[in-house]
DRENDO-1510 file (C-alpha; in Angstrom, 1 decimal, always signed):
<recs>
REC; n; res; u; v; w
REC; 1; MET; -70.9; +52.1; -54.0 .
REC; 2; SER; -71.2; +55.5; -52.4 .
REC; 3; THR; -69.2; +56.1; -49.2 .
REC; 4; ALA; -71.0; +56.0; -45.9 .
REC; 5; ILE; -72.4; +59.0; -44.0 .
REC; 6; GLY; -69.6; +60.7; -42.1 .
REC; 7; SER; -66.8; +60.0; -44.7 .
REC; 8; THR; -63.5; +61.8; -44.8 .
REC; 9; TYR; -64.3; +65.1; -46.5 .
REC; 10; LEU; -65.0; +68.3; -44.5 .
REC; 11; THR; -68.6; +69.3; -43.6 .
REC; 12; LEU; -69.8; +72.3; -41.7 .
REC; 13; LEU; -70.1; +70.3; -38.5 .
REC; 14; ASP; -66.6; +69.0; -38.9 .
REC; 15; TYR; -65.4; +72.5; -39.5 .
REC; 16; ALA; -67.1; +73.7; -36.3 .
REC; 17; LYS; -65.5; +71.0; -34.2 .
REC; 18; ARG; -62.0; +72.1; -35.3 .
REC; 19; LEU; -62.6; +75.7; -34.1 .
REC; 20; LYS; -62.1; +77.3; -30.7 .
REC; 21; PRO; -65.5; +78.9; -30.8 .
REC; 22; ASP; -66.1; +82.5; -29.7 .
REC; 23; GLY; -69.7; +83.5; -29.7 .
REC; 24; GLY; -71.2; +80.1; -29.9 .
REC; 25; ILE; -70.5; +79.2; -33.6 .
REC; 26; ALA; -70.3; +75.5; -32.8 .
REC; 27; ASP; -73.7; +75.6; -31.3 .
REC; 28; VAL; -75.1; +77.5; -34.3 .
REC; 29; ILE; -73.8; +75.0; -36.8 .
REC; 30; GLU; -75.1; +72.1; -34.7 .
REC; 31; VAL; -78.6; +73.6; -34.9 .
REC; 32; LEU; -78.2; +74.5; -38.5 .
REC; 33; THR; -77.1; +71.1; -39.7 .
REC; 34; SER; -80.0; +69.4; -37.9 .
REC; 35; SER; -82.5; +71.8; -39.6 .
REC; 36; ASN; -81.8; +70.7; -43.2 .
REC; 37; PRO; -80.0; +67.5; -44.4 .
REC; 38; ILE; -78.4; +69.0; -47.4 .
REC; 39; ILE; -76.5; +71.5; -45.3 .
REC; 40; ALA; -75.2; +68.7; -43.1 .
REC; 41; ASP; -74.3; +66.5; -46.1 .
REC; 42; ALA; -72.5; +69.0; -48.3 .
REC; 43; ASN; -68.7; +69.2; -48.6 .
REC; 44; ILE; -67.4; +72.6; -47.5 .
REC; 45; MET; -64.2; +74.2; -48.7 .
REC; 46; GLU; -62.6; +77.6; -48.7 .
REC; 47; GLY; -62.7; +79.3; -52.1 .
REC; 48; ASN; -59.6; +80.5; -53.9 .
REC; 49; LEU; -61.1; +84.0; -54.6 .
REC; 50; THR; -62.2; +86.7; -52.1 .
REC; 51; THR; -65.6; +86.5; -53.9 .
REC; 52; GLY; -65.9; +82.7; -54.3 .
REC; 53; HIS; -64.0; +80.0; -56.2 .
REC; 54; ARG; -62.4; +79.6; -59.6 .
REC; 55; SER; -62.1; +76.1; -61.0 .
REC; 56; VAL; -60.3; +74.8; -64.1 .
REC; 57; GLN; -62.3; +72.1; -65.9 .
REC; 58; ARG; -61.2; +69.9; -68.8 .
REC; 59; ALA; -63.1; +70.7; -71.9 .
REC; 60; THR; -61.6; +68.3; -74.5 .
REC; 61; LEU; -59.2; +65.4; -74.5 .
REC; 62; PRO; -56.7; +64.3; -77.1 .
REC; 63; SER; -58.0; +61.3; -79.0 .
REC; 64; GLY; -54.8; +60.1; -80.7 .
REC; 65; SER; -54.3; +58.8; -84.2 .
REC; 66; TRP; -53.6; +55.4; -85.6 .
REC; 67; ARG; -50.2; +55.6; -87.3 .
REC; 68; GLN; -48.9; +53.6; -90.3 .
REC; 69; LEU; -45.3; +52.8; -90.8 .
REC; 70; ASN; -43.3; +55.6; -92.4 .
REC; 71; TYR; -46.1; +58.1; -91.7 .
REC; 72; GLY; -46.5; +60.5; -88.9 .
REC; 73; VAL; -49.4; +61.8; -86.9 .
REC; 74; ALA; -50.6; +65.3; -86.0 .
REC; 75; GLY; -49.9; +66.8; -82.6 .
REC; 76; GLU; -52.8; +67.4; -80.2 .
REC; 77; LYS; -53.6; +69.0; -77.0 .
REC; 78; SER; -56.3; +69.1; -74.4 .
REC; 79; THR; -58.3; +72.2; -73.7 .
REC; 80; ALA; -59.6; +73.6; -70.4 .
REC; 81; VAL; -62.0; +76.3; -69.3 .
REC; 82; GLN; -62.1; +78.4; -66.2 .
REC; 83; ARG; -65.4; +78.8; -64.3 .
REC; 84; ASP; -66.0; +81.2; -61.4 .
REC; 85; ASP; -68.6; +80.5; -58.7 .
REC; 86; THR; -69.5; +83.5; -56.6 .
REC; 87; CYS; -70.7; +83.6; -53.0 .
REC; 88; GLY; -73.8; +85.5; -51.7 .
REC; 89; MET; -74.2; +87.2; -48.4 .
REC; 90; LEU; -77.2; +85.9; -46.4 .
REC; 91; GLU; -77.8; +88.1; -43.3 .
REC; 92; SER; -80.4; +88.8; -40.7 .
REC; 93; TYR; -80.8; +90.4; -37.2 .
REC; 94; SER; -82.6; +89.0; -34.2 .
REC; 95; GLU; -84.0; +91.7; -31.8 .
REC; 96; VAL; -85.7; +90.9; -28.5 .
REC; 97; ASP; -87.2; +93.6; -26.3 .
REC; 98; VAL; -85.2; +93.6; -23.1 .
REC; 99; ALA; -88.3; +93.7; -20.9 .
REC; 100; ILE; -89.8; +90.7; -22.7 .
REC; 101; ALA; -86.5; +88.7; -22.4 .
REC; 102; ASN; -86.2; +89.4; -18.7 .
REC; 103; LEU; -89.8; +88.3; -17.9 .
REC; 104; GLY; -89.0; +84.7; -17.1 .
REC; 105; GLY; -85.7; +85.5; -15.3 .
REC; 106; ASN; -83.6; +83.8; -17.9 .
REC; 107; ALA; -82.9; +86.2; -20.7 .
REC; 108; ALA; -80.1; +84.0; -22.2 .
REC; 109; ALA; -82.4; +81.0; -22.6 .
REC; 110; PHE; -85.2; +83.2; -24.2 .
REC; 111; ARG; -82.8; +84.7; -26.6 .
REC; 112; SER; -81.3; +81.3; -27.5 .
REC; 113; SER; -84.8; +80.0; -28.3 .
REC; 114; GLU; -85.4; +83.0; -30.6 .
REC; 115; ASP; -82.0; +82.8; -32.2 .
REC; 116; ASN; -82.5; +79.1; -33.0 .
REC; 117; ALA; -85.5; +80.0; -35.1 .
REC; 118; PHE; -83.3; +82.4; -37.1 .
REC; 119; VAL; -80.8; +79.6; -37.6 .
REC; 120; ALA; -83.5; +77.2; -38.9 .
REC; 121; GLY; -85.0; +79.9; -41.1 .
REC; 122; LEU; -81.7; +80.9; -42.7 .
REC; 123; SER; -80.8; +77.3; -43.1 .
REC; 124; SER; -84.0; +76.8; -45.1 .
REC; 125; THR; -83.3; +79.9; -47.2 .
REC; 126; ALA; -79.8; +78.5; -48.0 .
REC; 127; ALA; -81.1; +75.1; -48.9 .
REC; 128; THR; -83.7; +76.6; -51.3 .
REC; 129; ALA; -80.9; +78.6; -52.9 .
REC; 130; ILE; -78.7; +75.5; -53.4 .
REC; 131; PHE; -81.5; +74.1; -55.5 .
REC; 132; TYR; -83.1; +77.2; -57.1 .
REC; 133; GLY; -80.9; +80.3; -56.6 .
REC; 134; ASN; -80.6; +82.1; -59.9 .
REC; 135; GLN; -78.1; +84.9; -60.3 .
REC; 136; GLY; -79.5; +85.8; -63.7 .
REC; 137; VAL; -82.7; +86.8; -61.9 .
REC; 138; ASN; -81.4; +87.7; -58.5 .
REC; 139; PRO; -77.7; +88.6; -58.8 .
REC; 140; GLU; -77.3; +89.0; -55.0 .
REC; 141; GLN; -78.0; +85.2; -54.6 .
REC; 142; ILE; -75.9; +82.2; -55.3 .
REC; 143; GLN; -76.2; +80.2; -58.5 .
REC; 144; GLY; -78.0; +77.0; -57.5 .
REC; 145; LEU; -78.4; +73.7; -59.3 .
REC; 146; SER; -81.7; +74.0; -61.2 .
REC; 147; PRO; -80.6; +77.0; -63.3 .
REC; 148; ARG; -77.5; +75.0; -64.4 .
REC; 149; TYR; -79.4; +71.8; -65.2 .
REC; 150; ASN; -82.3; +73.6; -66.9 .
REC; 151; SER; -82.3; +72.2; -70.5 .
REC; 152; THR; -82.6; +68.8; -71.9 .
REC; 153; SER; -80.5; +70.0; -74.9 .
REC; 154; GLY; -78.0; +72.2; -73.1 .
REC; 155; ASP; -74.4; +71.7; -71.9 .
REC; 156; TYR; -75.4; +69.5; -69.0 .
REC; 157; SER; -78.2; +67.6; -70.8 .
REC; 158; SER; -76.4; +64.2; -70.4 .
REC; 159; GLN; -77.0; +64.6; -66.6 .
REC; 160; ILE; -80.7; +65.4; -67.0 .
REC; 161; ILE; -83.2; +62.5; -66.8 .
REC; 162; ASN; -86.6; +63.5; -68.2 .
REC; 163; ALA; -89.6; +62.0; -66.4 .
REC; 164; SER; -91.9; +63.5; -69.1 .
REC; 165; GLY; -94.3; +65.2; -66.7 .
REC; 166; SER; -96.1; +68.4; -67.6 .
REC; 167; GLY; -98.5; +70.8; -66.0 .
REC; 168; SER; -97.8; +73.0; -62.9 .
REC; 169; ASP; -97.1; +70.4; -60.2 .
REC; 170; ASN; -93.7; +69.1; -61.3 .
REC; 171; THR; -90.8; +68.3; -59.0 .
REC; 172; SER; -87.3; +66.8; -59.3 .
REC; 173; VAL; -85.1; +64.1; -57.7 .
REC; 174; TRP; -81.4; +64.9; -57.4 .
REC; 175; LEU; -78.4; +62.6; -57.2 .
REC; 176; ILE; -75.5; +64.6; -55.9 .
REC; 177; THR; -71.9; +63.4; -55.2 .
REC; 178; TRP; -70.4; +65.8; -52.7 .
REC; 179; GLY; -66.7; +66.3; -52.6 .
REC; 180; PRO; -63.8; +68.7; -53.3 .
REC; 181; LYS; -63.6; +67.6; -56.9 .
REC; 182; THR; -67.3; +67.2; -57.7 .
REC; 183; CYS; -69.7; +69.5; -56.0 .
REC; 184; SER; -69.1; +71.6; -52.9 .
REC; 185; LEU; -70.4; +74.5; -50.8 .
REC; 186; ILE; -67.8; +77.2; -50.7 .
REC; 187; TYR; -67.0; +80.3; -48.6 .
REC; 188; PRO; -64.8; +83.2; -49.7 .
REC; 189; LYS; -61.1; +83.1; -49.3 .
REC; 190; GLY; -59.9; +84.2; -45.8 .
REC; 191; GLN; -63.4; +84.2; -44.3 .
REC; 192; GLN; -65.3; +81.8; -42.0 .
REC; 193; ALA; -67.3; +78.8; -43.1 .
REC; 194; GLY; -70.9; +78.4; -42.1 .
REC; 195; LEU; -73.4; +80.7; -40.4 .
REC; 196; LYS; -71.8; +83.1; -38.0 .
REC; 197; SER; -73.7; +84.6; -35.1 .
REC; 198; GLU; -72.5; +87.6; -33.2 .
REC; 199; ASP; -74.1; +88.7; -29.9 .
REC; 200; LEU; -74.3; +92.5; -30.1 .
REC; 201; GLY; -75.6; +92.7; -26.6 .
REC; 202; LYS; -78.1; +95.4; -25.4 .
REC; 203; VAL; -78.6; +98.2; -27.9 .
REC; 204; THR; -81.1; +101.0; -28.4 .
REC; 205; SER; -83.6; +100.3; -31.2 .
REC; 206; VAL; -85.7; +102.9; -32.9 .
REC; 207; ASP; -89.3; +101.9; -33.9 .
REC; 208; SER; -91.3; +103.0; -36.9 .
REC; 209; ASN; -92.5; +106.1; -35.0 .
REC; 210; GLY; -89.0; +107.2; -34.1 .
REC; 211; LEU; -89.4; +106.1; -30.5 .
REC; 212; MET; -86.6; +104.3; -28.7 .
REC; 213; HIS; -86.4; +101.1; -26.6 .
REC; 214; GLU; -83.8; +98.7; -25.5 .
REC; 215; VAL; -83.3; +95.3; -27.2 .
REC; 216; TYR; -81.0; +92.4; -27.2 .
REC; 217; ARG; -79.6; +92.1; -30.7 .
REC; 218; THR; -77.9; +89.2; -32.5 .
REC; 219; HIS; -76.4; +89.5; -36.0 .
REC; 220; PHE; -76.3; +86.5; -38.4 .
REC; 221; VAL; -74.2; +86.4; -41.5 .
REC; 222; TRP; -73.5; +83.5; -43.9 .
REC; 223; ASN; -71.2; +83.9; -46.9 .
REC; 224; LEU; -72.1; +81.0; -49.0 .
REC; 225; GLY; -71.7; +79.7; -52.5 .
REC; 226; LEU; -72.0; +76.5; -54.6 .
REC; 227; ALA; -69.1; +75.3; -56.7 .
REC; 228; LEU; -69.9; +72.8; -59.5 .
REC; 229; LEU; -66.4; +71.3; -60.1 .
REC; 230; ASP; -67.5; +68.4; -62.2 .
REC; 231; TYR; -71.0; +68.6; -63.6 .
REC; 232; ARG; -71.2; +64.9; -64.3 .
REC; 233; TYR; -71.6; +64.1; -60.6 .
REC; 234; CYS; -74.9; +65.9; -60.3 .
REC; 235; ILE; -77.9; +64.3; -61.9 .
REC; 236; ARG; -81.4; +65.8; -62.1 .
REC; 237; ILE; -84.5; +63.7; -62.6 .
REC; 238; CYS; -86.9; +66.4; -63.7 .
REC; 239; ASN; -90.5; +66.8; -64.8 .
REC; 240; ILE; -91.9; +64.4; -62.2 .
REC; 241; ASP; -95.6; +65.1; -62.3 .
REC; 242; ILE; -96.8; +64.8; -58.7 .
REC; 243; SER; -100.5; +64.3; -59.5 .
REC; 244; ASP; -99.6; +61.3; -61.8 .
REC; 245; LEU; -97.5; +59.3; -59.3 .
REC; 246; THR; -98.7; +55.9; -58.3 .
REC; 247; ASP; -97.5; +53.2; -55.9 .
REC; 248; ASP; -96.8; +50.7; -58.7 .
REC; 249; ALA; -95.8; +53.2; -61.4 .
REC; 250; ALA; -98.7; +52.0; -63.5 .
REC; 251; THR; -99.2; +55.7; -64.5 .
REC; 252; GLY; -96.9; +58.7; -64.1 .
REC; 253; ALA; -93.1; +58.6; -63.6 .
REC; 254; ASP; -91.5; +55.2; -63.0 .
REC; 255; LEU; -89.2; +56.5; -60.2 .
REC; 256; ILE; -87.2; +53.4; -59.8 .
REC; 257; ARG; -86.4; +53.2; -63.6 .
REC; 258; LYS; -85.5; +56.9; -63.7 .
REC; 259; MET; -83.3; +56.6; -60.6 .
REC; 260; THR; -81.5; +53.7; -62.2 .
REC; 261; ALA; -80.8; +55.8; -65.2 .
REC; 262; ALA; -79.6; +58.6; -63.0 .
REC; 263; TRP; -77.3; +56.3; -61.1 .
REC; 264; TYR; -75.6; +55.0; -64.3 .
REC; 265; ALA; -75.4; +58.6; -65.7 .
REC; 266; ARG; -72.5; +59.1; -63.3 .
REC; 267; PRO; -69.1; +58.5; -65.0 .
REC; 268; THR; -67.9; +56.1; -62.3 .
REC; 269; MET; -69.5; +54.0; -59.6 .
REC; 270; SER; -67.3; +55.3; -56.9 .
REC; 271; TYR; -65.2; +58.4; -56.1 .
REC; 272; GLY; -63.2; +56.8; -53.3 .
REC; 273; ASN; -62.9; +58.7; -50.0 .
REC; 274; MET; -63.1; +62.0; -51.9 .
REC; 275; ALA; -66.9; +62.2; -51.9 .
REC; 276; LYS; -70.3; +60.7; -51.0 .
REC; 277; THR; -73.4; +60.3; -53.0 .
REC; 278; ILE; -76.9; +61.1; -51.8 .
REC; 279; TRP; -80.4; +61.3; -53.3 .
REC; 280; TYR; -82.6; +64.3; -52.5 .
REC; 281; CYS; -86.4; +64.5; -53.0 .
REC; 282; ASN; -89.3; +66.1; -51.3 .
REC; 283; PRO; -91.7; +64.3; -48.8 .
REC; 284; THR; -94.2; +63.4; -51.5 .
REC; 285; VAL; -91.7; +61.5; -53.6 .
REC; 286; ALA; -90.1; +60.0; -50.6 .
REC; 287; GLU; -93.5; +58.6; -49.6 .
REC; 288; TYR; -93.8; +56.8; -52.9 .
REC; 289; LEU; -90.3; +55.5; -52.7 .
REC; 290; THR; -90.9; +54.2; -49.2 .
REC; 291; VAL; -94.0; +52.3; -50.4 .
REC; 292; GLN; -92.0; +50.8; -53.3 .
REC; 293; ALA; -89.3; +49.7; -50.8 .
REC; 294; GLN; -91.8; +47.1; -49.7 .
REC; 295; ASN; -91.8; +45.6; -53.2 .
REC; 296; LYS; -89.3; +42.7; -53.0 .
REC; 297; SER; -88.6; +42.9; -56.7 .
REC; 298; ASN; -87.0; +46.3; -56.2 .
REC; 299; VAL; -83.9; +44.8; -54.7 .
REC; 300; ASN; -81.8; +48.0; -55.0 .
REC; 301; LEU; -84.3; +50.0; -53.0 .
REC; 302; THR; -83.7; +49.1; -49.4 .
REC; 303; MET; -84.6; +50.1; -45.9 .
REC; 304; GLN; -81.6; +50.7; -43.6 .
REC; 305; ASN; -81.3; +51.7; -40.0 .
REC; 306; PRO; -78.1; +53.7; -39.5 .
REC; 307; GLY; -77.9; +54.8; -35.9 .
REC; 308; GLY; -81.2; +53.1; -35.2 .
REC; 309; GLU; -83.1; +55.5; -37.5 .
REC; 310; PRO; -85.0; +54.1; -40.6 .
REC; 311; MET; -83.7; +55.3; -43.9 .
REC; 312; VAL; -84.6; +54.4; -47.5 .
REC; 313; ALA; -81.6; +54.0; -49.8 .
REC; 314; TYR; -81.2; +53.2; -53.5 .
REC; 315; TYR; -78.0; +51.4; -54.6 .
REC; 316; GLY; -76.7; +52.1; -51.1 .
REC; 317; ALA; -77.0; +55.8; -51.4 .
REC; 318; PRO; -79.3; +57.4; -48.8 .
REC; 319; ILE; -82.5; +59.2; -49.8 .
REC; 320; HIS; -82.7; +62.4; -47.9 .
REC; 321; ILE; -85.9; +64.4; -47.7 .
REC; 322; CYS; -85.7; +68.2; -48.4 .
REC; 323; ASP; -88.8; +70.2; -48.0 .
REC; 324; ASN; -87.2; +72.9; -50.1 .
REC; 325; ILE; -87.6; +70.9; -53.3 .
REC; 326; THR; -90.8; +72.4; -54.6 .
REC; 327; GLU; -93.8; +70.7; -56.3 .
REC; 328; ALA; -94.3; +73.7; -58.5 .
REC; 329; GLU; -91.3; +73.5; -60.8 .
REC; 330; ALA; -91.5; +74.7; -64.4 .
REC; 331; ALA; -91.2; +72.0; -67.0 .
REC; 332; VAL; -87.7; +71.5; -68.2 .
REC; 333; SER; -87.4; +71.2; -71.9 .
</recs>
């Protein structure tokens, strides 16, 4: 079974709690992790490169030979490949006119409210990039999951479950095992994890007409990447045609059957305390799964109440809703 929420590997929130914050970084990460579940779920680790992380992955294994008496066998070796995952720099500035901020007599609270909107917005941008970032199209971004799992006959095809949908309203369900040896968010060597906010104080801003006024300015920067350390622990159920879905799977994708196939596509049923496994889908798919949870024959699809909050789980792995998983994915072939 997958490990429970809050297992032993390091998340962004755990990282923040270990810091002596200067500039409110702990508060920023608290807001950020509540804005998008995948940000809160993901393992986070420092890369071994100033630009990201280089991993060594086993490519082939020795198979051995059956030997007869008085005959020898050939020598063998394993092979490995190096893969580099690079980080992107996500940045923005919040500017609030000093006169506006001071209207209510509490400029700090006004600025905090505005800054929280930036945190939520950058969190959404980061989550979208985790799923769809494509360095082949936008080299300044990170390389997300979808461009890696984008072919039913490619290198990672064994981890792609095809729901056989077509048209222009396809989506995916992801099964991700987070951990330092499976899949992890990364930050560059020697830098800081997570979204950093820096209060630049009161500065002079120049508008489009070249005229000046005073503003309170906050700078946000997030150096972020995604390292796929073992591709076998990320499974994509693709080509789910939204318009064809039904409560009983009489037509369209049989989500329960596809999720069962995805679960058993993982090479092991557990990765100990090194990782945890979570399903990700958008609200539409989550709605159909919640309805199916009422079907008593689906014994592996359950309703749980961790911390008093209802949550649907499959094989004990929680199903987390991500608005960033679009319903307009191109068909994977």
